[in-house]
N, C-alpha and C positions, 0 to 999 in steps of 0.2 A: 026747778029751770037745773038739769043734768051737766055734768062739768065738760067742757071742751074734752075728749080724748082721741089722742091720731097714735097709731102703728110709727115707737121710731124707730123701729126697722126700715120702715119704709123712708122715713125722709130722710134718712144717711143716705138709704139707695138714690132718692132722688137728688139728692146733694151731690153725690159722687156724678150721676148723671151731668146733671148741669154742670158743675168743674169743667168734667171733659170735654165737653162741647164748646166751652169758652177757651180753652186751653186751644180749643182748634181756629178760631178766629184770629184774623190779622187785624191788630190796631195799634198808632200810634199813640206818643205820649201825650192825651187828652183828657179831656172827661169822661168820655166813652169808656177808655181804658181803666181810669181812674174808679171808674162805680166798676165794671164788669171784677178787678182785681181785687177791689173792698171787699166782693162777694167772696172770690176763694181766701183769701184773706182770713175772711170770718168762717168760713166751712174750714180753715186749716186750726180754728181756734177750738171748736169741738171734734175736731177727729184726729186733729196730732198727724195726717196726712203727709207724709213728709215729701213726697211727688209734689205736692203742691208748691211747696216750699221750692223744690228743686223746680219747678216750671219756672216762677217768678223768679229765682235767683236770674237763672240763664237769661230769661225774656229780657231784666232791667241791666243786667251787666253789658247784653250787647245793644243794649240801648244806649248805654252810656260812652260806649267806644265811637257811637255816631255822630253821640255830640245831641244834647238835650234844645231844642225848640227856646223861644223867646218865651219868659214867665205872663201869665196872666191867671187871673182867678179863678179860671174853670180846668185851669191845667194842673192847678193846686190839689184837685180831687188826688191827682198818684202819691200824694202827702204820705196817702191813708198808708197804702203799699211800704212805704218804707218804714212806717212806725211798727206795721209786723216781720218784716223783713229783720229790720236791727233785733227785735224780739227774741226771734225766730233763731238768728245768726249771730248774733251782737255783734257782727259789722261794722265798724263805727261810720263806715260812709254811706250806710245808709240811714243813719242819726244824721250824718252832714248836709243829705239832702233833704230829707224832713226841715231842717233849721236853715237851707237856703230858699227855702219855699215861705217860711212863718216868715222869714226874712224879708224877704220881698211882700208879705203880706203886710207886715209893718211898716216897711220903709216905705215902699215902691207903690204898690197899689194905691189906684185912682177913688177917691173917697169927696163922700159931699156932705151937708149936712154936718150931726154928730158922729163924725167920725165912721159913717157907713159907707161899704166898701161897695163902691160901683161894678156891677157885674159887665165882666170884659169876659171875649170868647177869643179875643187875639191880643196885640202887644197894642194896637191903637186905643182908642177914643170910641168905646164900640156905643155905646147908648148914655148920654151922658145923663149924669142922676139918677138914673135908672138903678134900680131896686129889686131880684126877683129873688123866688124862694129858692132855687138853684143855689143861690149862695152860700145858704145853711149846710148845706152836702161837702160844697166844695172846698167851702174853706171856713167856714166860722166850725161847724165839729174839731175841724181838720185842730186849726188853731187853739182849738179846745183840749184835745186828746193829748196834743204835744204837751201843752200846759202843764197839765194834770202828771202828764209823765217825768217831768223835767221839776215841779213845781217851779215854773217861772210862771210867778203873778202877773205880771205885764198879759202874756199870753191870753189867758183863764178872761182876765178882765175885756181886754181885748172883743177876745170870740165873743163873751155874756153881754159886753154893747153890740156887738151885731146880733144876738139874737133879740134883744133888746127894741132898737131899733127895727127889726124885719117884723118882727110880730104889730111895731105901732104903725107902719108902714101900709103892712097887706093884710092883716087879719081883718076882714068884715066885724066891726061890732052886732050887727044886726042878727047875720047868719053865722058866725063864728067861724065860717071856711075861710083859705086864703088867698086872695086875688093872684093871679101871675105876676104880677110888676106895679112899682108905683113909681111915677114919673116924678121928680122934686122940680123939674123946670116946670110941666105944666097944672102938677100939684093936681093928678089925676090918676086912674089903673088904669090908664091907657085906654083897651078895648072892657075892660073889667067883668074878666072873664074866669070867675072859677076853675079854675084847670086841675086835672085828676092829678097829675105827675109833680105840680106844682105844692098841693095841700099832700102829699106824699114825703116830697122833701120836708117839709117841715114840721108833719107829725113822725115821721122818722128819727129827723135827728133833737127834735125835742123830747121825746123819749128817753134818745138814747142821753142827752147831755143831764132832761132831769135827775138819771140814774145815778149818774157823776156826780151831783151838788149834793148837798148838806141844807139840812133842813133851817140851817141857821146864816146861810146863804140867801140873800133876796131876791139872789132870782129864783132859785129853788119854785118857790109858791105863785111866782110872776110866768114859770116856764110850765107849770104845775096846774095855775088856771089856764093857760091859753090853749094847753093840747089837751085838758078836760073837757072843756068847750067844745075845743074844734070835733073830738072825737065823738061827741054828744049830736053832732050835725052830720058827722059822716058814717054813723053809723041805720040810719033811719033816709040814707041814698044808696043804700047798699041795692043793688039790684036783686031779682029772686035769681039767680046763675051767683050770687054771691059776689060777686065782682063792685067795680068801682068805675064810671064811666071816664070818658074824657073830658067834658065839659059836665061836672058834673051831678047839676039841675036841671039836666035835658034831655027826656028821657029821649029823644030822636038822636043823641051821642051813640056814638057805640062803647064795648065794656072793653075796658086799659086794663093791660096785666100787669106793666111794670107801675100802674099809679096804686094798682089795688095791692099788688105785695106789698108796696112801703108800708100803705095807709092798715095791710092786715097787721105785719111785723110790728107797729105801732101799737095795735091796739092787744096785740100779744106781753110789749114792752108796760102796756102800760097797766091794762090787767086789774080793767072796772071787775068785779063778779058779774054785771048783768049784761054783760059783752060775750057770754059762753056760747051764746047760738050766733052769734054776728061771726062770732071767730070760726066758727066750726063749718058756717057758710063756705066764708073766705075758702078755707083750705080745699073745700069740694069744688071751688071755681078758679081756683090755681093750680093744683093738681094735672084739672082737665088741659090746662093751655099748654105741660109740658110734655112732648114730642118724648115718643121711644128714646132718641137719640140726646135727647137734654136740650132741644131748643126752646126756648123760651114765647109762644105764639103771641099774636095779638099784641104786639108794644109799638107804639108810636114812634115813628121818624122824629130828631131832633125836630124840636119848636120852638120858634121863635118869638113874641110876643103878637099874636096873630091883630088883624083887624078886625072881627066878628069870630061869632060862637060858628058860623056855617064854617067859617077858614077853618077852624079848629078840627072840625067832622072828618073833612079829607082830607086830612095830616094820612098820608100812608101807612097802615099794621101790616105791611106784608116781610116786612124781610127781620130775620135775628136782631136786636141791637144788644149792644152794652151792658146798658143802662138795664135792659130788662134781665136779661142775666145776673147782677150784678144783685138790682134788689129782690130780685124773687130767691137769691142765694142768703141774702138776711135776711130774710123773711122764713127760712127754713131754718137757719139757723137759732132766730129766734123759739120758735117752737122745741128746741134742746136744752135751749140755754134758761126756758124761764118755763123749768118743772111744776115748779110750783101754782101755775098757773094750768097750763097744759098737763095732762094725764098721759100715761105713759101706758100702750098695752103693748 
Protein backbone atom coordinates (compact mmCIF):
# COMPACT_ATOMS: atom_id res chain seq x y z
CA UNK A 1 0.00 0.00 0.00
CA UNK A 2 1.40 3.37 -1.05
CA UNK A 3 1.58 6.07 1.58
CA UNK A 4 -0.87 8.91 1.05
CA UNK A 5 0.90 11.91 -0.48
CA UNK A 6 -0.33 15.46 -0.92
CA UNK A 7 1.15 18.56 -2.43
CA UNK A 8 1.59 20.72 0.66
CA UNK A 9 1.78 23.90 -1.41
CA UNK A 10 -1.58 23.04 -2.99
CA UNK A 11 -3.11 22.41 0.44
CA UNK A 12 -1.87 25.77 1.74
CA UNK A 13 -3.32 27.49 -1.33
CA UNK A 14 -6.66 25.79 -0.71
CA UNK A 15 -6.58 26.86 2.93
CA UNK A 16 -6.08 30.49 1.94
CA UNK A 17 -8.85 30.30 -0.67
CA UNK A 18 -11.35 28.87 1.80
CA UNK A 19 -10.36 31.33 4.54
CA UNK A 20 -10.83 34.33 2.27
CA UNK A 21 -14.22 33.11 1.06
CA UNK A 22 -15.24 32.58 4.68
CA UNK A 23 -14.18 36.13 5.56
CA UNK A 24 -16.76 37.38 3.05
CA UNK A 25 -19.69 35.66 4.75
CA UNK A 26 -21.98 37.49 7.18
CA UNK A 27 -22.39 35.58 10.43
CA UNK A 28 -24.06 36.06 13.77
CA UNK A 29 -22.53 34.97 17.09
CA UNK A 30 -23.68 31.38 16.85
CA UNK A 31 -22.59 27.88 15.96
CA UNK A 32 -22.20 28.46 12.22
CA UNK A 33 -19.80 31.28 12.96
CA UNK A 34 -18.13 29.24 15.68
CA UNK A 35 -17.32 26.38 13.31
CA UNK A 36 -16.29 28.70 10.46
CA UNK A 37 -14.01 30.75 12.70
CA UNK A 38 -12.62 27.58 14.29
CA UNK A 39 -11.48 26.72 10.77
CA UNK A 40 -9.84 30.13 10.32
CA UNK A 41 -8.21 29.73 13.73
CA UNK A 42 -6.81 26.34 12.72
CA UNK A 43 -5.56 27.89 9.48
CA UNK A 44 -3.68 30.48 11.53
CA UNK A 45 -2.03 27.69 13.54
CA UNK A 46 -0.26 26.35 10.45
CA UNK A 47 0.28 29.56 8.50
CA UNK A 48 0.68 32.24 11.20
CA UNK A 49 -0.92 34.58 8.67
CA UNK A 50 -1.58 37.75 10.64
CA UNK A 51 -4.41 38.73 8.28
CA UNK A 52 -6.47 35.86 9.66
CA UNK A 53 -6.06 37.07 13.24
CA UNK A 54 -6.65 40.69 12.30
CA UNK A 55 -9.92 39.72 10.67
CA UNK A 56 -11.09 37.73 13.69
CA UNK A 57 -10.12 40.48 16.13
CA UNK A 58 -11.99 43.12 14.12
CA UNK A 59 -15.09 40.95 13.77
CA UNK A 60 -15.22 39.91 17.43
CA UNK A 61 -14.52 43.40 18.77
CA UNK A 62 -17.25 44.94 16.62
CA UNK A 63 -19.70 42.30 17.81
CA UNK A 64 -18.79 42.95 21.43
CA UNK A 65 -19.76 46.59 20.95
CA UNK A 66 -23.21 45.44 19.80
CA UNK A 67 -23.60 43.02 22.71
CA UNK A 68 -23.60 39.24 22.81
CA UNK A 69 -26.77 37.15 22.52
CA UNK A 70 -28.03 34.89 25.29
CA UNK A 71 -25.80 31.93 26.01
CA UNK A 72 -26.70 28.44 24.82
CA UNK A 73 -24.84 25.24 24.00
CA UNK A 74 -24.62 25.99 20.29
CA UNK A 75 -23.15 29.48 20.68
CA UNK A 76 -20.42 28.10 22.96
CA UNK A 77 -18.76 27.03 19.71
CA UNK A 78 -17.46 30.60 19.56
CA UNK A 79 -15.31 29.75 22.56
CA UNK A 80 -12.86 28.02 20.24
CA UNK A 81 -12.09 31.33 18.54
CA UNK A 82 -11.62 33.05 21.89
CA UNK A 83 -8.91 30.54 22.80
CA UNK A 84 -7.05 31.23 19.57
CA UNK A 85 -7.37 35.00 19.90
CA UNK A 86 -5.98 34.86 23.43
CA UNK A 87 -3.07 32.76 22.21
CA UNK A 88 -2.39 35.06 19.27
CA UNK A 89 -2.84 38.44 20.98
CA UNK A 90 -2.41 37.82 24.71
CA UNK A 91 -5.48 39.97 25.33
CA UNK A 92 -7.19 38.84 28.54
CA UNK A 93 -10.65 39.84 27.33
CA UNK A 94 -10.74 36.89 24.92
CA UNK A 95 -9.84 34.45 27.67
CA UNK A 96 -12.50 36.07 29.87
CA UNK A 97 -15.07 35.45 27.14
CA UNK A 98 -14.02 31.81 26.95
CA UNK A 99 -14.32 31.54 30.73
CA UNK A 100 -17.78 33.12 30.63
CA UNK A 101 -18.91 30.43 28.20
CA UNK A 102 -17.30 27.69 30.27
CA UNK A 103 -18.96 28.90 33.45
CA UNK A 104 -22.30 28.97 31.68
CA UNK A 105 -21.78 25.36 30.67
CA UNK A 106 -20.69 24.39 34.16
CA UNK A 107 -23.39 26.20 36.14
CA UNK A 108 -26.34 27.13 33.95
CA UNK A 109 -26.57 24.85 30.91
CA UNK A 110 -29.54 22.46 31.06
CA UNK A 111 -28.48 18.90 31.89
CA UNK A 112 -30.09 15.51 32.35
CA UNK A 113 -29.08 12.08 33.60
CA UNK A 114 -25.44 11.94 34.68
CA UNK A 115 -24.82 15.63 34.06
CA UNK A 116 -25.19 15.40 30.28
CA UNK A 117 -25.62 18.66 28.38
CA UNK A 118 -29.02 18.93 26.77
CA UNK A 119 -28.61 20.27 23.26
CA UNK A 120 -29.90 23.83 23.02
CA UNK A 121 -30.05 26.19 20.05
CA UNK A 122 -31.63 29.11 21.94
CA UNK A 123 -32.03 30.30 25.52
CA UNK A 124 -35.10 28.07 25.84
CA UNK A 125 -35.58 24.42 26.73
CA UNK A 126 -35.40 23.44 23.06
CA UNK A 127 -35.13 19.66 23.11
CA UNK A 128 -35.98 18.27 26.57
CA UNK A 129 -33.45 15.65 27.66
CA UNK A 130 -31.99 15.21 24.18
CA UNK A 131 -28.30 14.60 23.53
CA UNK A 132 -27.07 15.49 20.04
CA UNK A 133 -23.70 14.66 18.52
CA UNK A 134 -23.30 18.36 17.66
CA UNK A 135 -22.75 19.14 21.35
CA UNK A 136 -19.41 17.33 21.29
CA UNK A 137 -17.98 20.07 19.08
CA UNK A 138 -19.93 23.06 20.37
CA UNK A 139 -19.36 22.44 24.08
CA UNK A 140 -17.44 19.32 25.17
CA UNK A 141 -14.39 19.78 22.95
CA UNK A 142 -14.25 23.50 23.77
CA UNK A 143 -14.44 22.80 27.51
CA UNK A 144 -11.69 20.20 27.18
CA UNK A 145 -9.42 22.63 25.32
CA UNK A 146 -9.94 25.33 27.93
CA UNK A 147 -9.40 22.85 30.74
CA UNK A 148 -6.02 21.82 29.38
CA UNK A 149 -5.06 25.41 28.63
CA UNK A 150 -5.72 26.50 32.23
CA UNK A 151 -5.01 23.15 33.91
CA UNK A 152 -8.53 23.16 35.38
CA UNK A 153 -9.39 19.61 36.36
CA UNK A 154 -13.10 20.33 36.80
CA UNK A 155 -13.36 21.48 33.17
CA UNK A 156 -11.45 18.46 31.90
CA UNK A 157 -13.51 16.04 33.98
CA UNK A 158 -16.80 17.60 32.87
CA UNK A 159 -15.76 17.54 29.22
CA UNK A 160 -14.71 13.90 29.40
CA UNK A 161 -17.99 13.07 31.12
CA UNK A 162 -19.76 14.56 28.10
CA UNK A 163 -17.71 12.41 25.74
CA UNK A 164 -18.40 9.33 27.83
CA UNK A 165 -22.17 9.75 27.91
CA UNK A 166 -22.56 10.96 24.34
CA UNK A 167 -20.76 7.81 23.23
CA UNK A 168 -22.96 5.71 25.53
CA UNK A 169 -26.14 7.27 24.19
CA UNK A 170 -25.26 7.73 20.53
CA UNK A 171 -22.85 5.05 19.33
CA UNK A 172 -24.61 1.95 18.07
CA UNK A 173 -22.87 -1.15 19.42
CA UNK A 174 -23.73 -3.15 16.28
CA UNK A 175 -22.68 -0.76 13.52
CA UNK A 176 -20.32 1.45 15.59
CA UNK A 177 -21.86 4.46 13.83
CA UNK A 178 -23.30 7.39 15.75
CA UNK A 179 -26.96 8.26 15.73
CA UNK A 180 -27.89 11.91 15.34
CA UNK A 181 -29.52 12.12 18.78
CA UNK A 182 -30.80 10.38 21.89
CA UNK A 183 -34.13 11.25 23.55
CA UNK A 184 -33.86 10.38 27.24
CA UNK A 185 -37.59 10.89 27.81
CA UNK A 186 -38.61 8.46 25.06
CA UNK A 187 -35.63 6.21 25.63
CA UNK A 188 -34.76 5.97 21.94
CA UNK A 189 -32.84 7.59 19.09
CA UNK A 190 -35.93 9.29 17.60
CA UNK A 191 -35.78 8.46 13.87
CA UNK A 192 -32.64 6.39 14.44
CA UNK A 193 -30.66 7.82 11.52
CA UNK A 194 -26.91 7.54 11.07
CA UNK A 195 -26.51 11.11 9.91
CA UNK A 196 -23.24 11.97 8.20
CA UNK A 197 -22.44 15.25 9.95
CA UNK A 198 -23.30 13.79 13.37
CA UNK A 199 -20.62 11.18 12.74
CA UNK A 200 -18.23 13.93 11.68
CA UNK A 201 -18.81 15.88 14.91
CA UNK A 202 -18.17 12.72 16.92
CA UNK A 203 -15.17 11.45 14.94
CA UNK A 204 -13.36 14.78 14.69
CA UNK A 205 -13.76 15.76 18.33
CA UNK A 206 -12.87 12.28 19.61
CA UNK A 207 -9.75 12.29 17.44
CA UNK A 208 -8.68 15.67 18.78
CA UNK A 209 -9.54 14.75 22.36
CA UNK A 210 -7.69 11.44 22.14
CA UNK A 211 -4.51 13.26 21.13
CA UNK A 212 -4.85 15.61 24.11
CA UNK A 213 -5.12 12.81 26.68
CA UNK A 214 -2.36 10.52 27.90
CA UNK A 215 -2.54 6.72 28.15
CA UNK A 216 -2.79 6.89 31.95
CA UNK A 217 -6.18 8.59 31.74
CA UNK A 218 -9.06 6.06 31.62
CA UNK A 219 -10.84 8.00 28.88
CA UNK A 220 -7.84 7.69 26.58
CA UNK A 221 -8.64 4.02 25.98
CA UNK A 222 -12.39 4.70 25.94
CA UNK A 223 -12.12 7.36 23.25
CA UNK A 224 -9.58 5.42 21.24
CA UNK A 225 -11.82 2.36 21.18
CA UNK A 226 -14.94 4.28 20.23
CA UNK A 227 -13.14 6.21 17.50
CA UNK A 228 -11.31 3.22 16.11
CA UNK A 229 -14.50 1.20 15.83
CA UNK A 230 -16.38 4.11 14.28
CA UNK A 231 -13.71 4.78 11.66
CA UNK A 232 -13.52 1.09 10.78
CA UNK A 233 -17.19 1.25 9.87
CA UNK A 234 -16.98 4.63 8.15
CA UNK A 235 -14.21 3.71 5.72
CA UNK A 236 -16.39 0.87 4.46
CA UNK A 237 -19.15 3.37 3.69
CA UNK A 238 -16.97 5.75 1.67
CA UNK A 239 -18.45 6.42 -1.76
CA UNK A 240 -16.52 5.76 -4.99
CA UNK A 241 -15.93 9.53 -5.16
CA UNK A 242 -14.16 9.45 -1.79
CA UNK A 243 -16.98 11.11 0.17
CA UNK A 244 -19.61 10.13 2.71
CA UNK A 245 -23.35 10.44 2.34
CA UNK A 246 -25.72 12.52 4.42
CA UNK A 247 -27.43 9.26 5.48
CA UNK A 248 -24.35 7.11 5.78
CA UNK A 249 -25.84 3.71 5.03
CA UNK A 250 -28.28 4.82 2.31
CA UNK A 251 -26.79 4.81 -1.18
CA UNK A 252 -29.70 6.88 -2.47
CA UNK A 253 -28.75 9.83 -0.25
CA UNK A 254 -26.42 12.52 -1.54
CA UNK A 255 -22.71 12.89 -0.85
CA UNK A 256 -22.17 15.67 1.68
CA UNK A 257 -18.94 17.65 1.98
CA UNK A 258 -18.97 18.89 5.59
CA UNK A 259 -19.49 15.37 6.93
CA UNK A 260 -16.81 14.09 4.58
CA UNK A 261 -14.34 16.76 5.72
CA UNK A 262 -14.89 16.04 9.41
CA UNK A 263 -14.58 12.28 8.90
CA UNK A 264 -11.51 12.66 6.68
CA UNK A 265 -9.89 14.91 9.29
CA UNK A 266 -10.49 12.25 11.93
CA UNK A 267 -8.95 9.59 9.68
CA UNK A 268 -5.90 11.80 9.25
CA UNK A 269 -5.52 12.50 12.96
CA UNK A 270 -6.21 8.91 14.06
CA UNK A 271 -3.73 7.66 11.48
CA UNK A 272 -4.46 3.96 11.13
CA UNK A 273 -1.78 2.64 8.74
CA UNK A 274 -4.30 0.73 6.62
CA UNK A 275 -6.45 3.80 5.99
CA UNK A 276 -4.04 5.36 3.49
CA UNK A 277 -6.16 4.58 0.42
CA UNK A 278 -9.32 5.94 2.05
CA UNK A 279 -7.47 9.12 3.00
CA UNK A 280 -6.22 9.59 -0.55
CA UNK A 281 -9.71 9.13 -2.01
CA UNK A 282 -11.17 11.56 0.53
CA UNK A 283 -8.71 14.26 -0.48
CA UNK A 284 -9.67 14.01 -4.12
CA UNK A 285 -13.38 14.07 -3.28
CA UNK A 286 -13.17 17.06 -0.96
CA UNK A 287 -10.85 19.04 -3.22
CA UNK A 288 -13.34 18.55 -6.07
CA UNK A 289 -15.97 20.34 -3.96
CA UNK A 290 -13.91 23.48 -3.35
CA UNK A 291 -14.65 26.12 -5.97
CA UNK A 292 -12.01 28.43 -7.39
CA UNK A 293 -13.27 31.17 -5.07
CA UNK A 294 -12.96 29.00 -1.95
CA UNK A 295 -16.65 28.13 -1.65
CA UNK A 296 -17.17 24.62 -0.28
CA UNK A 297 -20.05 23.05 -2.18
CA UNK A 298 -22.60 20.32 -1.47
CA UNK A 299 -22.92 21.11 2.23
CA UNK A 300 -26.27 20.33 3.79
CA UNK A 301 -28.15 23.15 5.51
CA UNK A 302 -28.74 23.24 9.25
CA UNK A 303 -30.49 20.00 10.17
CA UNK A 304 -32.69 19.15 13.11
CA UNK A 305 -33.34 15.52 14.02
CA UNK A 306 -35.61 14.68 11.12
CA UNK A 307 -38.55 12.26 11.12
CA UNK A 308 -37.17 9.90 8.49
CA UNK A 309 -34.24 9.16 6.21
CA UNK A 310 -36.18 10.67 3.31
CA UNK A 311 -36.39 13.96 5.22
CA UNK A 312 -32.61 14.07 5.59
CA UNK A 313 -32.19 13.39 1.89
CA UNK A 314 -34.11 16.50 0.83
CA UNK A 315 -32.25 18.97 3.06
CA UNK A 316 -30.87 21.63 0.72
CA UNK A 317 -27.18 21.57 -0.17
CA UNK A 318 -27.36 24.61 -2.41
CA UNK A 319 -25.71 27.28 -0.26
CA UNK A 320 -22.28 27.91 1.15
CA UNK A 321 -22.40 27.22 4.91
CA UNK A 322 -20.11 28.23 7.75
CA UNK A 323 -19.79 24.68 9.01
CA UNK A 324 -18.80 23.49 5.55
CA UNK A 325 -16.07 26.11 5.37
CA UNK A 326 -14.89 25.42 8.91
CA UNK A 327 -14.80 21.63 8.75
CA UNK A 328 -13.06 21.74 5.39
CA UNK A 329 -10.41 24.03 6.86
CA UNK A 330 -10.06 21.70 9.84
CA UNK A 331 -9.44 18.86 7.41
CA UNK A 332 -6.92 20.73 5.28
CA UNK A 333 -5.05 21.83 8.39
CA UNK A 334 -4.98 18.23 9.63
CA UNK A 335 -3.13 17.31 6.44
CA UNK A 336 -0.43 19.85 7.30
CA UNK A 337 -0.25 19.01 11.00
CA UNK A 338 0.06 15.24 10.59
CA UNK A 339 3.06 14.86 8.32
CA UNK A 340 3.98 11.57 9.97
CA UNK A 341 0.89 10.17 8.27
CA UNK A 342 0.62 12.33 5.17
CA UNK A 343 3.72 12.65 3.02
CA UNK A 344 4.32 16.12 1.62
CA UNK A 345 5.38 16.40 -1.99
